[in-house]
Residue, then its C-alpha position, 0 to 999 in steps of 0.5 A: s689473662a688471669g692472675v691472683r695475688s694473696p698473702i700466705i702469712k700476713n705481713k710475712l709471705y706473699v704469693g702471686v700467679a698470673g698467666v696470659y694466653q694469646q692466639r691469632n690467625g695471620y694477617y698474611t695469606n699464603t696464595l699457594t695453599n690459600t691459608s693464613y700464613d702467620k698464625q701465632t699462639s703464645f702462653t706466658s706465665n709468671y710466679y713469685l714469692k715475696y718474703i719479709p724476714k724482718q723490717n727493712w729486708n725483703v726477698l723476692v723469687n720470680i719465675k717466668h715462662h714464655i712459650n711461643r709458636n709461629k706458623g709463619t716466621f718470615p712474612l716477607v714479600f720482595g719489592v715495595q711495589d708488590a708488597l703495597a700493590d697486593p698487601f698481605k699476600l705471599a707465596q712460600n712453599a717450605l712451611a715450618k713452625m717456629i718453636d720459641n721457649t723462654f725461661n727466666g728465673s730471678l732472686s732479688i734481695n733488698h735491704t734499706s737502712r739509715l746509712f745505705n740501701f743494698s740490693s742483689q739481683t741474681a738472674y738466669q735466662s734461657n731461650q731456645r728457638y728453632y724450626n720444626a721443619p725446613l723453613d723457606g729461605d728464598f721466600s718464594p715458591i721455588d725449590g731454592v733454599t731451605v733452612i734447618n736448625d732442629y738439632g736437639k735441646e742443646w743447640n740454638k739455645v742461649k743461656v745467660f747468667t747475671q749478677e748485680f750488687k748495688f749500694t745507694s745512699g740511705a736516709s741519714s746520708i749527708s744531705k748534700i751528697k747522694w750516691t750510687t755504686g755497684i758491680y755487674f757480672f754476666h756470662q752468656y753461652n750461645p751454641t748455634k747449628q744451622t744447615t742451609h739446603f740448596g735445592e733443585d732451583a738453586a741456580l735461581v738464587g745464584a748458587p753454583d750447584k744444586n741439591f747440596s747442604v752447608t752446615n755451619t756451627n758457631i759456639g759463642k761465649n761472652t763474659g763481662l764485668a762492669a763497675y759503676g758509681q755516681i754522685t749527686y752533690s748539692l752546690t747550692q740549694k737549687l744547683e746540683l752537680i752530677a758525676g759518674i763513671r762506669g768501667d767495662m771489661e768483656i771477653k768474647k770467644y767464638t768457635v766455628r766449624g763448617e761442613y758440606q754434603k752433596e745429596t747423600d754423599p759423605i759429609i765433607e768438613t770445609r772448616s775444622d774447629t777454629s776459635s778466636v778470642v777478643k778482649y775489650n775494656a772501656l771507661s764511660p764518664k758522665l757529668g751534668l748539672s741540674y737546677q731546680f727553679d721550684n718544686s715543679s720546674n727544673a733544667y738540666f745538662t748532661y754529657s756522657k760517653g757511650f760504649r758498645t762492645g765489639g765482637i766476632t763475626q759468625l761462619s756463614t755460607d757467603p764466601t765473601q764474609p770471612p768468619l772470626f773477623s773481629y770488629k771494634p767497639e763503638y764509642s759515642n759522645n752524648w750531650e743532652a739539655g732540657i727543661k721540665n715544668s709543671f703548672w697549676k698543680n700538674a694540670l699542665r706539664f711541659n718537657l723540652a729536651f735537646f740532644l746531640t750524639k756523635v758516634k765513632d767506629a759506627q757498627v753497621p749490621t748486614l743481614i747475610l742470606p740465606d743464613a739469616i745471620t747478621v755480620t757487623k763491621n765498623a763502617g764510619e761515623l754518625k752524627s745525630q741531633g734533635v729535639e723532643a717535646e712533651v705537653a700534658m694538659a688536664l685544664l678542663p674537668n675529665l679531659q686529658v690531652d697529651f702531645n709528644i713531638g720529636y725531630t731527628d736529623a741523623k746522617y753518616t758523616t763517613l760511611k764506606i762499605a764493601q759492595n759487589g767486590t768494590e768499596v762504596d762511599l755512602s757518606g751523608k746517608k741516613p741511618i736505618f730505622t730512624p724516622s725523621s720525626t714522630r708526633i703523637v696526640a692523645i685525647q681522652y675524655s672521661i664522663p662520670l656516670y655513678k660516683r659511688l662505684n666509680y662508673r666512668f665512660v671513657l673515650r680515647s683517640e690517638f693520632i700518630r704521625i711517623g716521619k720518613q725513614y729508610f731500611d737500607l744503608a743506600n737509602t733506596i728502600e724508604q717509607a714516606d711520612y704516614n699517619l695512624v689512628n687508634l680509638r678506644l671507648g668503653f666503661t670502667t668501674n672499680k671491678v669491671d672494665l669493658f672497652f671497644w677499640s681499633r688500631n690503625s683505624l684508617d687501614k693505612k698500608y705502610i712498611s713496618y720493616a724491610y731488608d737491604f736485599g729487598a724483602v718487605h714486611l707491612g705494618d699491621p692492617k686495621t684491627y678491632g676488638i673488645t677487651l673485658s677485664a674483672k677484678f675481685 
C-alpha cells in the first residue's frame, strides 16, 4: 500500500491518492490438479479532491476503484467430518476465475453556521461480478452442474444512486434542544442473467435429464425514499430526552424470463417476460432517556422500532420455488439499556449494555442450488436478548488491557418452513450465524526505547473465544466453542513501523461458514508474516 496527501493551493485545495495491492496463494488445494485453489489478487485505489471555497464551506470529491480476481470462488467441502478430517482439500473439475469490479464515486458538500449545519451526500456505485468460464456448481469432480454468467458488461452489474440531505442544529441553537433532520433517496438497478448447465452426470445431482441448460434472467429495480428527524431535549442539567422518527417508502419491480435448451437444439422459452411490482412503507419511532452522572459517566435507555423491507423472489431452476413470490417486511421492537463509566482520567473505562429484540414476520433466507441465489420467506417470530460488557484498563505505565464479552440468547419462538413437500415446525431453534457468546482479551505492552524519536517496542496478544453457533435452520450443522490466538510484536517510530505477526497462532480448525445443504468452509489456518510501513 502507498499513499500521498498534499495541498495544491494552501488552505484552499487538497489532493490525495492511495492504492493497495494484495496477492495470495490459496489456503485450499485442489487434489484433482494438485494446485492451489483459491488464489486471489486485488487492487484498490482511492482519489480525492477537497476544496474550501470560503470559511465554513468545503466540497469533497472521492473516487474509489476495487478490482478483484479470485481463482477459487467457492472453496467448499461437503460434510463437516470430511472438511475437518482432511482440512483445506477439495476436488473440483470446472475451474473459473471470478471477475469482480467495483466503482464508487461521491460528492460531499458541507456547511457549518451558528444556526444550523448542512451536508449533502451524492454517491454512485456499480459492481459487476461474473465468471470467465463455467464454474463448478456441484463442488465435486463429476460432470454434474456448471454455472455460466458471462453475458457482457451490461449483465450482472448492480448500479446504485443515492442522495442524502441532512441538517443538524448549529452552535447557537437553543442550548436545551439539539436536532437532526434529513431525507434520503436511492435507486438500484440489478440485471442478472445466468445459465445452469446439467452435464453427463446430472442424474447424480437429482436432475431428470442430462446435457441441457436452463437460463434465467432477472431484472430488478428498486427505488426508495426516507425522511427522518430526531431531537435531544434537556429535561434537567443531567437528564435528556431523545425522540425520533423515520418514514420509509419503497417500490420494487422484478421482471423474469426463463429459457431451456437441450444440447444444440433451438432455445425454448419456458417463461416469457413476466413482471411484478410491490410497494412498502413504514414509520419507525425511537424514544430514549440519557442521564449524565458527571463528565465521564452516564446511563441510558432506548426503544426503537425496526423495519426491513420486503421483496420479490427471483426465478430459479427449482420448480418448487415459484418466481415473483412476494414476502412481507420484517418488523422488530428493540430495547436497550446501559451504563458507561470512566475513572482516573480514562485509565479505566467500563461499559455495560443489555438488549432485547423481538422480530415479527422474520425473513428467513434459503440458498437455492445450483443457481446460488437466495429465496427469502416470512417464516416466524424471533426473540433475541443478551448482555455486552467492555472494560479498558491502562492502570500501569505502557500496559493496556482490553476485555470484551457478550452473551446472546436467541431463538425462533415460531418457525415453520417447507421441506420436502411438507411443513416442518422448527420453533425453539437458534438463528444461523449467531454465536452464543463472544469473548476477547487484548493485552498490549509498549516499552519506550528512545523518547526523542518516539521509538517503542510493542508486544500485543489477543485471545478470542467464539461460542457455539449453527449454520442451518434445523440446527444440525454446528460449530462448538473454539479459541483463537493472535500475536504481534515489533517496533514503531515517528517514521517507520516494523511488525511480526501471526493470526490463529494455534492453528485451530473451525467452521467459518456452511450452507444448509451441507457444504462447509473452514476458517483461515495459522498465518504469519511481516508488515513494514513508512511515512515521509
